[in-house]
C-alpha positions in Angstrom: 0.0 0.0 0.0 1.2 3.5 -0.8 0.6 6.5 1.4 0.8 10.0 -0.1 1.6 13.4 1.4 3.0 16.5 -0.2 5.9 16.4 2.2 7.0 12.9 1.3 7.6 13.7 -2.3 6.8 11.4 -5.2 5.6 7.8 -4.3 6.4 4.7 -6.4 3.2 3.2 -7.8 4.8 -0.2 -8.2 2.1 -2.8 -8.0 -0.7 -0.2 -8.5 -2.5 -1.0 -11.8 -5.5 1.3 -11.3 -5.5 4.7 -9.6 -8.6 6.9 -8.9 -8.7 10.5 -7.9 -12.0 11.9 -6.7 -13.2 15.4 -5.7 -16.0 16.1 -3.3 -17.5 19.3 -2.0 -20.6 20.6 -0.3 -22.7 23.5 -1.6 -22.8 26.6 0.5 -24.9 29.8 0.8 -21.7 31.8 1.0 -22.5 35.0 2.9 -26.2 34.9 2.0 -28.8 34.1 4.6 -32.6 33.5 4.5 -34.3 32.6 1.2 -31.3 33.6 -1.0 -29.0 31.4 1.1 -31.4 28.5 0.8 -31.7 29.0 -3.0 -27.9 29.1 -3.3 -27.5 25.9 -1.3 -30.2 24.2 -3.4 -28.6 25.3 -6.7 -25.1 24.1 -5.5 -21.9 25.0 -7.2 -20.1 23.4 -10.1 -16.5 22.4 -9.6 -14.7 20.3 -12.2 -12.1 17.6 -11.9 -9.9 17.4 -15.0 -7.0 15.0 -15.9 -4.6 16.4 -18.5 -2.4 13.8 -20.2 1.0 15.3 -21.2 3.4 14.3 -23.9 6.6 15.9 -22.6 5.6 19.6 -22.0 2.6 19.4 -24.3 -1.0 18.7 -23.1 -2.4 16.2 -25.6 -5.6 14.7 -24.0 -8.1 16.0 -21.4 -10.5 13.9 -19.3 -13.3 15.9 -17.8 -15.6 18.7 -18.8 -17.3 17.0 -21.8 -14.6 14.3 -22.5 -15.1 11.1 -20.5 -12.7 8.7 -22.3 -10.2 10.8 -24.2 -7.9 7.9 -25.1 -10.8 5.9 -26.4 -9.5 2.7 -24.7 -10.7 3.1 -21.1 -7.2 3.9 -19.8 -8.2 7.4 -18.5 -11.9 7.7 -17.7 -13.9 10.5 -16.1 -17.1 9.8 -14.2 -19.1 12.7 -15.6 -20.0 16.2 -14.6 -21.6 16.8 -11.1 -22.9 20.4 -11.3 -24.1 20.8 -7.7 -21.8 19.1 -5.2 -24.8 17.3 -3.7 -24.6 13.6 -3.0 -22.5 11.3 -0.9 -18.9 10.4 -1.5 -16.9 11.8 -4.5 -18.8 14.1 -6.8 -16.4 13.5 -9.7 -13.7 10.9 -10.3 -11.0 10.1 -12.8 -9.6 6.5 -13.0 -6.3 5.6 -14.7 -5.3 2.1 -15.8 -1.6 2.6 -16.2 -0.9 -0.4 -18.4 -3.2 0.9 -21.1 -2.0 4.5 -21.1 -0.3 5.0 -24.5 3.5 5.0 -24.4 3.8 8.6 -25.7 2.1 9.9 -22.5 4.8 10.9 -20.0 2.6 12.4 -17.2 -0.9 13.1 -16.1 -1.8 16.2 -14.2 -5.0 16.2 -12.1 -6.6 19.6 -11.7 -9.8 20.8 -9.9 -11.3 24.1 -11.0 -14.2 26.3 -10.7 -14.1 26.4 -14.5 -17.6 27.5 -15.5 -18.5 31.2 -15.2 -20.2 31.9 -11.9 -18.7 29.0 -10.1 -16.0 29.5 -7.4 -14.2 27.7 -4.6 -15.8 30.2 -2.2 -19.2 28.8 -3.1 -18.2 25.4 -2.0 -17.3 23.9 1.4 -15.4 20.9 2.6 -13.5 20.5 -0.7 -11.5 17.2 -0.6 -9.4 15.4 -3.1 -9.1 11.7 -2.4 -6.6 9.3 -4.0 -7.4 5.6 -4.2 -5.4 2.6 -5.1 -8.1 0.9 -7.2 -6.0 -2.2 -8.1 -7.9 -5.5 -8.3 -11.3 -3.8 -8.4 -11.2 -2.5 -4.8 -10.7 1.1 -3.8 -8.4 1.8 -0.9 -7.9 5.5 0.0 -4.2 6.4 0.2 -4.5 10.2 0.4 -6.9 12.9 1.4 -5.8 16.4 0.1 -7.5 19.5 1.3 -6.9 22.9 -0.3 -6.6 26.0 1.9 -9.8 27.9 2.7 -7.9 31.2 2.4 -7.4 31.0 -1.3 -9.1 33.4 -3.7 -8.0 31.2 -6.6 -10.3 29.1 -8.7 -8.0 26.2 -9.6 -6.0 23.6 -7.7 -3.3 21.3 -9.2 -4.0 18.3 -7.0 -1.4 15.7 -8.1 0.8 14.5 -10.9 1.5 11.0 -12.1 4.8 10.7 -14.0 6.1 7.9 -16.1 9.6 6.8 -15.0 10.9 4.1 -17.3 8.4 1.3 -17.2 6.7 2.4 -14.0 4.8 5.4 -12.6 5.3 7.8 -9.6 2.6 10.0 -8.1 3.3 13.3 -6.5 0.9 15.4 -4.4 1.0 19.0 -5.6 -1.9 20.8 -3.8 -1.1 24.3 -5.3 -3.8 26.8 -6.2 -3.8 29.4 -8.9 -6.0 31.6 -11.1 -7.5 30.2 -14.3 -9.6 32.3 -16.7 -13.1 30.7 -16.4 -14.3 28.9 -19.5 -10.8 29.0 -21.2 -9.5 25.5 -21.8 -6.1 26.9 -22.9 -5.7 28.7 -19.6 -6.6 25.5 -17.8 -3.9 23.6 -19.7 -1.3 26.3 -19.2 -1.9 26.1 -15.5 -1.5 22.3 -15.6 1.7 22.6 -17.7 3.2 24.9 -15.1 3.0 22.3 -12.4 
């Protein structure tokens, strides 16, 4: 079993064939009370989990938003868009099957963002990124990453899987930054910088 923390640096994923990363959050009223607060909680907020497959320094595939299986072979699969944050467990997940990732992919950066206009981290509470060893069909949590509540940013680079020879390593990043909402190129530039 692997255990991941930012302080430990990259962890070897030897023996890990499937890895899942999930994001969960709760809708909040923000600073609104009364009827407006109730309506905001009911509407929820839309955060997005995105996995960006890199070929060297170039982003070449994106799992998330409207792309659920960008490789077309089930090696990098997104669970679909949760636009409210309501529900139990992870609201969105990305699962990687390392043996099926094409050889030209050198790394995968996992990013969470308040990507759509009008969404923000400030309209969500209890944001949590969980990393699971999903080898053998089971899911064992190996990390729980929490971004700072003090951020005014709308993006968080959560983790990065890097191919090293014939194996993979996973590094916890947990760094926030500003991404122009609705701009996929800005999202990819943010991921490339991590």
